[in-house]
N, C-alpha and C positions, 0 to 999 in steps of 0.2 A: 384208492388212486387219487380222488377227488382231495383227499388231504394235502396228498405230495403235490399235485398241483397249485395247491394254494401257498406253497412256501416259497421263498426266495431264491433256495437253491434251484428248485424245479427250473424257474426263468432264467437264472444265469447260468444253469446248463445247456439250455435250449438255446439262447443268445451265443453262447459262446460257440457251440458245436454249429450252429447253423453258419456263424461267419466265415469257421474254418469249412464248411462245405463248399461255401460260394467261391472261397479262394483256391481250393481243389479244384473247385469245377469250372476255373477260368483258362487250363488248358485244355479241358475237354471241350469247352464252348469254343476256344478259339480253331480247335480241328473240326468240329460240327461246320464252323463258318466257311473255312477252306475247302472243306469235303463236299458241301454242297454249294459251293460257289459257282461250279462248272455247269450245273442245272439250272433249267430256266422256269422262271414263273411259278404256278402250281405245283411242280415236282420239286423244287427248292424248297417252297414252305412246307410240303408234305414231308421231304425228307429231313427239314430242320426239326419238325414235330417229333416224328420217330427217333431220332436221334436223341432228343433232349429229355422227354417221357419213357423212349426206352431205356435211359440210364437210370432213371427214377426207380422205373418197376425192376431194373436188374438189382438196385441197390437194395431196395425193400426186401427183395427174393433172397438176397446173400445176408441180410440182417436176420432172415429167418433162419436161416443156417449158419449161425455164429459159431457153434461148435465144429461146425465142418471147417470154416473157415480159420479157426484157431488152428485145426489139426495142419492145416497147409502150412503154417509158419514151423509148426513143432515136431513134425515127422520127416525124416530127412531120408530122401529117394536114393541117394547114392553119395558118395566120397571120394573124392580127386587126391590123387597123389602129391606132395609137396614142389614135386618137378613142373608136373601138368598145371598147378596154381601158379607157379612161377611164370608158366607160358601165357596163360591167361591173365595175367598181371603185366603184360609186356615188361617182364625181368626186373619189376620193383619189389623187393623182398617186403616192404612195408606193404604195400597193398597185399601180396601173396597171403599176408599172416592170416588177412579177413576169408581168404578162399579156403574152405574145406570140406563143406557137404553142401548139397542142395537139395532143397524142398520144391514142392508144387508149386508154392508163391514164387520162388526165385524163379523156377522157369517161365512161370507167367510174365513176370517184370523182363525178363530177357528176352521173350519172344515180341513182348509189348514195345520196349524200346527199341530193338531191330526194326520193327516194323515203321515206328515213327521216324526212325534216321534211314530207313527207305523211301518212305512216301515223303519226306521233307526233303531231300536232296533233290527226288524227281521231280517236286513242284519248284523247287528251285532251279532246277535246269532249264524247266517248259518257261518260267517267267523271265530267266535271262536269255535265252537262245532265240525265244518268242517264234521260233517257226514252226508252224503247224499247230500253234497253241489253241487258236481258235478253231479249227478241227477238232482237236484234240476234246476240247470242251464240248461241241455238239455232239461228239459220238459218245459221251460218256453215259453209260447205261445208269439206269436208276437203281437196278437193283446192286451193281457192282459198289454204288456209293452206300447203299444201305449195310452191306457186307463189311466194308471198310467201317464205318460206324460202330456196328455190333463187335467188332475185334477190339477197337480200343477203349469202347464203354466197359467191356470186361475188365481192361488193364486198368482204365483210371477207377471204376466202382471198387476193386479190389483195395485201391490206397485208400477211397473215401471211407468203406467199412473199416477197415483196420483202426483207421483214426477215431472214428465214432465209438468202436469198442475200446478204444484207449482211454478216451473222455469220461464216459458213462456207461453202467451197467443196466440202465432203464431202457428197455427197448421203445416205449412210445416215446420218450426223448429224441431216441437214434431216426426214428421214422419221422417224425415230426420236423427235424432237421433238414432231412432228405428231402421230404416235400417242401418245404418252405424254401429253399437252396434252389430246387429246383423252379420253383415260380420265378424265383428272380432270374435265372438263366433265360427262362422262355419267353421274359420280357426283354432283355438284354440282346437276345439272338439276332432279330431284325436288324436293330441300329448298329450292331456291331457289325454286320453283315454288310450294310448300306456304305459303313464308313472306310471298312475295305475295300469295298468297290471303289469309292471314290478316291482313296490315296494309296495307290498301289505300292507306295513305298512300304506303306504300316504291313501290307500283306508280307513284304519280306523279313520284317521286324517280327511278325507273329511264326512265320516258318522258322527264322532263328530260333525263337522261342521253342518251337517244336524239336527242334534238334536237340538244345538243350537239355529238354525234358525226356528225348530220346537214351540221351548220354547218362542221364541221372538213374533210369531205369534201368538201365542195362549194368552200372556199376552198384545199384542196390541187387540186380540179379547176382551179381559175383560177391557180394556180402562187404561192398564197401559205400555204406549211406554218407550221400552229398546232401545237407540240409536245403530243402526248398529255399528257405527266406533266402540263402544267395541268389538263386535263378530269378526268385519274384524281385529281387531289389535290382538285378540285373536288367532284366526286361522293363521294368517301371523307369528306370533312368535312362533307356533309349526310347522309350515311349515318350518320356517327358520332352527329351532332346529333339524329337521328330515332331513332336506338337509343335514346340516352338518354332520348328524349321516351318511348318504348314502356314502357321501364323505370319511369320515373317513373310512367305511368299505370297500370302492375301495381302497384305501391306504394301509389297512392292506394287503387286498388280493392279491396287487402287490409285499408287501414287503416280504409276504408267499412263493409267485411265486419265486421270488428270493433266 
């Protein structure tokens, strides 16, 4: 092991996989920031820690069950007929070609995607309507938030672990990359939550991103993969435009003050 750690390949693999884990953790971190945003004070901090470090523990546990994870991808639970596949593909024959069998991984991704769509839509509705939003926030139970974080951590951890398995076969590199990326998430959690709290429009962008991820997970569950690069580019571009708007707003406010 010491000989392996002295090679450039080890550190190159670790750096690459850590970067990918950080990128894959962005959507997880956004969900944690939004889900815990309705809690106050110490409860919010505690929920954030549970969400972030719980995700790390879950990913390491899954890495220890690599062969089981691989079976989730390879063992079909049931098959669907071409007619049902066409219905699931909303009548698109090209999409229907990808839908033939369902594995446990597909069902987990489908459930996670539908959960994100439901949660994102619910949050957007509360933000736009505004009625009773403060009361709903005050009544949000700590336990309910933890349950939501646990459910979504399973889905995001599955993607993370499968990526790790595809990048390297050295367990030490996988675990180290997960731990390092988790530390980055822990450092970024509070600043991200504070930024979203100060700028409500960025929360709407984050919720839109969660909806996009939900759609991508549902598509993955149905056998139609959407490259994540498209999603990350879309949200990065939108966030860039919003940051320019925020900066322009501050400039107008300073000019108005004078």
